[in-house]
C-alpha atoms as one frame of an Amber mdcrd trajectory, in Angstrom:
protein
   2.390   7.061  56.268   2.886   5.218  52.998   6.291   3.696  52.445   8.347
   2.703  49.418  11.711   1.147  48.698  14.033   1.525  45.764  16.717  -0.977
  44.792  20.110   0.442  43.871  23.397  -1.204  42.957  26.963  -0.089  42.190
  27.388   0.739  38.503  31.100   0.111  38.971  32.880  -1.660  41.796  34.499
   1.647  42.808  31.027   2.971  43.710  31.106   0.759  46.795  33.382   3.329
  48.403  30.393   5.684  48.719  28.954   3.360  51.357  32.088   1.658  52.628
  35.182   3.854  52.796  37.452   0.924  53.636  36.728  -0.532  50.176  39.231
   1.960  48.695  42.019  -0.224  50.058  40.774  -3.430  48.403  41.757  -4.351
  44.820  38.767  -4.016  42.488  38.982  -7.625  41.274  38.817  -8.891  44.869
  36.003  -6.499  45.771  33.889  -7.556  42.795  34.233 -11.234  43.702  33.332
 -10.426  47.298  30.159  -8.629  46.201  28.622 -11.941  45.176  28.704 -13.046
  48.800  27.066  -9.920  50.236  23.341 -10.108  51.107  20.878  -7.298  50.298
  21.713  -4.111  52.194  19.552  -1.566  53.975  21.495   1.387  52.538  19.661
   4.465  53.821  16.344   6.010  54.810  14.666   8.529  52.504  12.811  11.290
  54.342  11.097  14.603  53.660   9.130  13.759  50.497   5.969  15.867  50.731
   3.388  16.418  47.998   1.947  19.813  47.147  -1.253  18.496  48.745   0.564
  17.932  52.052   0.810  14.128  51.904   4.088  12.718  53.182   5.832   9.444
  52.490   9.000   7.711  53.628  11.243   5.196  51.954  14.429   3.179  51.864
  17.275   2.566  49.494  18.033  -1.154  49.426  21.294  -2.347  47.893  21.621
  -5.252  45.494  25.391  -5.804  45.629  26.254  -6.556  42.010  27.947  -4.201
  39.544  26.478  -3.319  36.156  29.010  -5.609  34.487  27.975  -8.487  36.738
  24.294  -7.795  36.107  24.845  -8.179  32.369  27.400 -11.014  32.349  26.385
 -13.416  35.117  23.690 -16.070  34.718  20.266 -14.402  34.408  18.660 -16.664
  37.009  21.419 -15.920  39.497  21.086 -12.168  39.001  17.283 -12.363  39.166
  17.527 -14.229  42.484  19.728 -11.438  43.850  17.188  -8.823  42.771  14.336
 -10.833  44.270  16.299 -11.006  47.512  16.598  -7.214  47.560  12.869  -6.854
  46.836  12.033  -9.191  49.726  14.355  -7.181  51.965  12.383  -4.095  50.925
   9.170  -5.792  51.969  10.685  -6.739  55.341  11.539  -3.053  55.857   7.881
  -2.126  55.471   7.759  -1.005  51.842   4.374  -1.159  50.111   5.941  -0.876
  46.655   9.490  -1.340  45.361  11.238   0.289  42.410  13.995  -1.324  40.374
  16.952   0.951  39.729  19.587   1.005  36.978  20.388  -2.464  35.607  17.997
  -4.275  37.985  15.241  -3.059  35.640  17.037  -4.401  32.556  17.891  -7.967
  33.557  15.752 -10.805  32.209  12.144  -9.812  31.544  12.442  -6.306  33.037
  10.826  -6.947  36.395   7.993  -9.344  35.506   9.566 -12.373  37.202  10.594
 -10.306  40.230   7.017  -9.061  40.640   5.686 -12.623  40.540   8.035 -13.730
  43.323   7.366 -11.011  45.897   4.221  -9.911  47.703   4.448  -6.174  47.003
   4.096  -4.358  43.674   7.196  -3.745  41.565   7.873  -0.973  39.057  10.878
  -0.280  36.862  10.190   3.457  36.744  10.586   3.346  32.957   7.382   5.268
  32.221   8.529   8.360  34.109  12.049   7.886  32.766  10.699   8.225  29.224
   8.470  11.158  30.212  11.366  13.105  31.720  13.713  12.193  28.860  11.286
  13.836  26.448  10.945  16.799  28.805  14.740  16.876  28.884  14.917  17.375
  25.124  12.880  20.563  25.464  14.977  21.623  28.462  18.237  21.059  26.553
  16.917  23.127  23.670  16.170  26.006  26.038  19.625  25.779  27.604  21.282
  25.827  24.196  18.859  28.396  22.747  17.747  26.034  19.983  14.308  26.407
  18.442  12.734  22.950  18.079   9.894  24.121  15.856  10.023  22.053  12.677
  12.763  19.825  14.118  13.552  16.436  12.593  13.454  13.754  15.303  15.149
  10.389  14.658  14.159   7.501  16.932  16.628   4.599  16.973  14.894   1.400
  17.970  11.518   2.752  16.890   9.899  -0.684  16.695  10.659  -1.527  20.337
   8.245  -0.678  23.119  10.109   2.401  24.418  11.076   3.659  20.959   7.557
   3.244  19.633   6.164   5.161  22.619   8.692   7.980  22.146   7.942   8.209
  18.423   4.183   8.261  18.990   4.447  10.990  21.624   6.789  13.154  19.541
   4.521  12.781  16.504   1.529  13.823  18.622   3.496  16.952  19.521   3.831
  17.796  15.836   7.460  16.851  15.175   8.737  15.405  11.914   9.663  11.849
  12.969  12.111   9.419  11.352  11.779   5.804  12.483  14.993   3.775  12.510
  15.197   0.008  13.115  16.385  -3.153  11.406  13.149  -4.552   9.991  11.235
  -2.623   7.345   7.928  -4.450   7.861   7.864  -3.580  11.569   8.801   0.022
  10.792   5.929   0.290   8.346   3.518  -0.910  11.050   4.703   1.790  13.456
   4.532   4.422  10.735   0.939   3.400   9.951   0.017   3.606  13.641   1.504
   7.092  13.911  -0.295   8.256  10.770  -3.579   6.944  12.144  -3.083   8.558
  15.581  -1.606  11.928  14.715  -1.679  12.369  10.945   2.129  12.589  10.835
   3.765  10.739   7.956   6.874   9.299   9.594   9.795   8.308   7.397  11.457
   4.919   7.879  15.096   3.882   7.639  16.900   0.590   8.288  20.402   2.119
   8.238  21.396   4.078  11.347  23.782   6.429   9.564  21.138   7.460   7.054
  18.549   7.707   9.835  20.461  10.122  12.070  22.100  12.306   9.414  20.358
  15.646   9.362  18.382  14.945  12.550  18.049  17.826  14.988  17.084  15.429
  17.801  18.159  11.793  18.166  16.430   9.499  20.661  18.342   6.232  21.071
  16.433   3.326  22.627  17.634   0.132  20.937  18.466  -3.135  22.696  21.965
  -3.301  21.168  24.802  -4.125  23.554  27.327  -1.851  21.817  27.341   1.824
  20.914  25.752   2.401  17.517  26.373   5.977  16.418  29.632   7.280  14.972
  30.527  10.895  15.816  30.727  12.036  12.206  27.127  10.960  11.475  25.585
  13.653  13.675  24.459  17.104  12.624  26.134  20.045  14.347  23.865  21.277
  17.121  22.047  17.950  17.456  20.483  17.049  20.792  21.047  13.351  21.497
  19.010  11.592  24.188  20.185   8.054  24.981  17.491   6.232  26.956  18.907
   2.762  26.213  20.666   0.458  28.669  23.307  -0.605  27.768  24.059   2.748
  26.144  23.619   3.237  22.395  25.776   6.385  22.402  29.376   5.936  23.511
  31.364   8.558  25.366  33.519   8.856  22.245  30.670  10.755  20.570  30.639
  13.442  23.263  34.441  13.572  23.291  34.795  13.870  19.514  31.826  16.114
  18.823  31.691  18.977  21.271  29.100  20.664  19.052  26.432  18.069  19.887
  24.680  17.700  23.234  24.477  14.152  24.597  22.387  13.280  27.637  20.655
  10.205  28.950  17.746  11.509  30.983  16.510  13.970  33.518  17.485  14.920
  37.031  14.283  15.190  39.055  13.610  17.314  42.145  10.972  15.663  44.358
   8.743  17.975  46.412   9.574  18.703  50.027  12.747  18.905  52.051  14.038
  15.587  50.767  17.006  13.773  52.283  18.282  10.594  50.650  21.070  10.100
  53.195  23.185   8.514  50.496  25.374   9.968  47.750  24.530   8.449  44.386
  26.255  11.178  42.399  23.427  13.685  41.989  23.067  17.186  43.428  21.357
  17.302  46.852  17.568  16.769  46.861  17.491  15.447  43.322  17.138  11.927
  41.970  16.669   9.710  38.942  13.266   9.666  37.250  12.857   5.946  37.974
  13.201   6.697  41.682  10.664   9.485  41.308   8.100   7.176  39.677   8.149
   4.955  42.761   7.613   8.010  44.989   4.790   9.347  42.821   2.927   6.039
  42.970   3.422   5.933  46.743   2.009   9.459  47.155  -0.962   8.423  45.031
  -1.490   5.235  47.027  -1.232   3.401  43.702   0.330   0.199  44.962   0.455
  -1.581  41.617   3.124  -2.907  39.282   2.983   0.144  37.056   5.911  -0.151
  34.622   6.943  -3.736  33.967   8.297  -5.646  31.011   9.398  -4.303  27.673
   6.116  -2.913  26.374   5.460   0.556  27.761   2.071   2.169  27.315   1.882
   5.727  26.008  -1.150   6.348  28.231   0.840   5.432  31.340   3.779   7.612
  30.309   1.446  10.561  29.924  -0.393   9.714  33.156   2.724   9.464  35.327
   3.923  12.807  33.929   0.615  14.400  34.985   0.764  12.776  38.425   4.339
  13.965  38.906   3.299  17.521  38.113   0.285  17.197  40.425   2.489  16.298
  43.388   5.226  18.826  42.615   7.977  16.782  40.952  10.071  18.948  38.624
  12.830  18.447  36.122  15.892  19.969  37.775  18.548  19.336  35.166  19.959
  16.601  32.955  22.418  13.759  33.376  25.094  12.592  31.010  27.122   9.394
  31.394  25.633   8.752  34.845  26.406  12.209  36.223  24.514  15.491  36.398
  25.269  17.755  33.428  27.737  20.414  34.487  27.918  24.084  33.623  31.281
  23.348  31.997  29.676  20.861  29.596  26.919  23.319  28.671  29.497  26.051
  28.030  31.679  23.753  25.924  28.792  22.669  23.690  27.500  26.220  23.287
  30.910  27.544  22.259  31.489  24.677  19.816  28.042  25.183  18.293  28.685
  28.913  17.992  31.998  28.279  16.223  30.186  26.040  13.760  27.722  28.833
  13.095  30.593  31.271  12.668  29.803  33.445  15.666  30.426  33.487  19.438
  27.838  33.973  22.125  28.066  34.188  25.883  27.050  30.991  27.708  23.796
  30.963  29.628  23.665  29.498  33.129  22.329  26.065  33.959  18.921  26.432
  35.576  18.547  25.210  39.141  15.254  23.632  38.082  12.739  23.814  35.299
   9.675  25.590  36.656   6.473  24.697  34.867   4.250  27.058  36.840
C-alpha cells in the first residue's frame, strides 16, 4: 500500500490544545517559546482513503511545532530546518511523498530547499489549491444564486505565478479578466500571453481600488504581507477568493460588507471512509486541497515533487484537477478565515445581497458536497 505524509502546524498557539489538552493551562507566551524546543511530532494516522478504482492508501499527519507567526517572523534558515526535520520524520514513518501544509509551503523558496534536503518527493499542494479555489468560485455562485455569465474577474497579483495561472485559466473559460499588479510592463506581458492563448483582451490596472471596483469576482493572490482591499471598494454581491498567504483580504472586509462573499479556498472530500484521527477544524471526512493533492499523487503512484516553488504551471493545475476527479475527490464546501463556511454566513450574505437588490429571498441550504456526476 502506498503511503504519504502531510506536515501540519498550529496556525495559532491556542491550536496546540487540539492535540494536548493540558496546554490550555499554560500562558500562550510560554507555550509559544516552548514550541521551539519540541521535535517533529507523529500527530495521527490517516486511514480509509480509497479511490473509485479500488486503490487504497494510508498516511500520517506530522507536526512541525511552530505557529504561523513564528513561521513568518523567525529566521528563514531556522524555520526551514524545522520543516526539513518534519519531512525527514515523515520519511522515517514510511512516507513515499510528503506534502507541506499551511505556512510550511510559504517559507523561503516554497519547498525547493526542503525537497533538496530529503530523500522523498515534496509537494506544496498549491496546484490543487488553485484548482479548487477556482471551482469554489463557481460553487459560491451556485450557493448565492449568482449568474457568472459575462462576469468581470479581477486578479490581484496577476503577474505572479499563481495569479498569472488563475488569470489564464479564467480567460480560457471565457471570462472578462482584469489584471491588477504594480508594474505595467509585466502586466502587458501577461495580457499579451492571454490574448495569444484565448483571444481574450484582458484589461490592466496598477491601482487596486480601480482594479476591483465593479468586479463581480475578485481573486487575490499577491505576495503582500498586509491586507490590501478596503471594504468600500467592493461591488455588492462580489465573490472574493483570497488564495494568498499571508491573506490579502482582512476579516474587516467580511465584517463590514455582509453583502460580499469572502472565502479562501475549498473544502475537499476525499473518496472512501476517511479518518484523519485529528481535528484540524474541518467537518469530518473533509480536508484542505493541499492535503488532497498529496493523496491524489499517492493514489496515482506519482512520487514526484509536483508543486514546488513560486511558478505554478497551468497544465499541472488542470492535470491535478482531472486526476482528483478520476479518483473521486470532490469539493464539499468552502472555507473562510481558516474555518469551513457555515450556513449562518451563507444566510447573512444572501440576506444582505437581497436587501441591496431591494427584495428578500429565502436562504438556500449549504450543499453537503458538490457532485460533478
